[in-house]
C-alpha positions in Angstrom: 27.4 -7.1 24.8 24.3 -6.1 22.9 21.3 -8.3 23.3 19.3 -9.0 20.2 15.7 -9.8 20.5 13.9 -12.1 18.2 11.3 -10.4 15.9 7.7 -11.1 16.8 5.5 -13.0 14.4 3.8 -9.8 13.4 7.2 -8.1 12.8 8.2 -11.0 10.6 5.0 -10.7 8.6 5.7 -7.0 8.1 9.3 -7.8 7.0 8.0 -10.3 4.4 5.4 -7.8 3.1 8.0 -5.1 2.8 10.4 -7.5 1.0 7.7 -8.2 -1.6 6.3 -4.7 -1.8 6.6 -4.2 -5.6 5.4 -7.7 -6.4 2.3 -7.2 -4.2 1.7 -3.7 -5.5 1.8 -5.0 -9.1 -0.5 -7.9 -8.2 -3.0 -5.4 -6.7 -2.8 -3.2 -9.8 -3.4 -6.3 -12.0 -6.5 -7.2 -9.9 -7.9 -3.7 -10.0 -7.3 -3.1 -13.7 -8.6 -6.4 -14.8 -11.9 -5.7 -13.1 -12.4 -2.0 -13.8 -12.2 -0.8 -17.4 -11.6 2.8 -16.2 -8.3 1.6 -14.8 -7.6 -0.9 -17.5 -7.9 2.0 -20.0 -6.2 4.6 -17.8 -3.6 7.0 -19.1 -0.1 6.6 -17.7 -0.5 9.4 -15.2 -3.6 7.9 -13.7 -2.0 4.4 -13.6 1.1 5.9 -11.9 -1.1 7.6 -9.3 -3.0 4.3 -8.6 0.3 2.5 -8.1 1.5 5.2 -5.8 -1.8 4.9 -3.9 -1.4 1.2 -3.6 2.2 1.6 -2.4 1.0 4.1 0.3 -1.6 1.7 1.6 1.0 -1.1 1.6 3.4 1.0 3.6 0.6 2.0 6.1 -0.2 -1.7 6.6 3.4 -2.6 7.4 3.7 0.4 9.8 0.5 -0.5 11.6 1.6 -4.1 12.0 4.9 -3.0 13.5 3.1 -0.5 15.7 0.7 -3.1 17.0 -2.4 -0.9 17.0 -5.1 0.0 14.5 -4.6 2.6 11.9 -5.6 6.1 12.8 -7.2 8.7 10.6 -3.9 10.5 10.1 -2.4 7.3 8.7 -4.8 7.3 5.7 -5.3 11.0 5.0 -3.3 10.5 1.8 -6.3 8.7 0.3 -8.3 11.9 -0.2 -5.6 13.4 -2.5 -5.6 10.3 -4.7 -9.4 10.0 -4.7 -9.7 13.7 -5.7 -7.3 13.2 -8.6 -9.2 10.3 -9.9 -12.6 11.8 -9.3 -11.6 14.6 -11.7 -10.6 12.2 -14.4 
């Protein structure tokens, strides 16, 4: 007989964040673009990159919560690619 363990409170938070991923990503995009005209007026390619960047951060947050330890440099290396793309815009 398999024993199922109950999810920890942190795992439940990660589950809820994952379940609402696109809603939270969209809310973050709305907050960013409402405050920064360079994003509000961004071309579709830049907007898509920003959304991908937000998704990646969201995924790292959920992973770190499940892991139960702080993010490491390797977890956020993706940020340099996104920053470089937008710095050139």
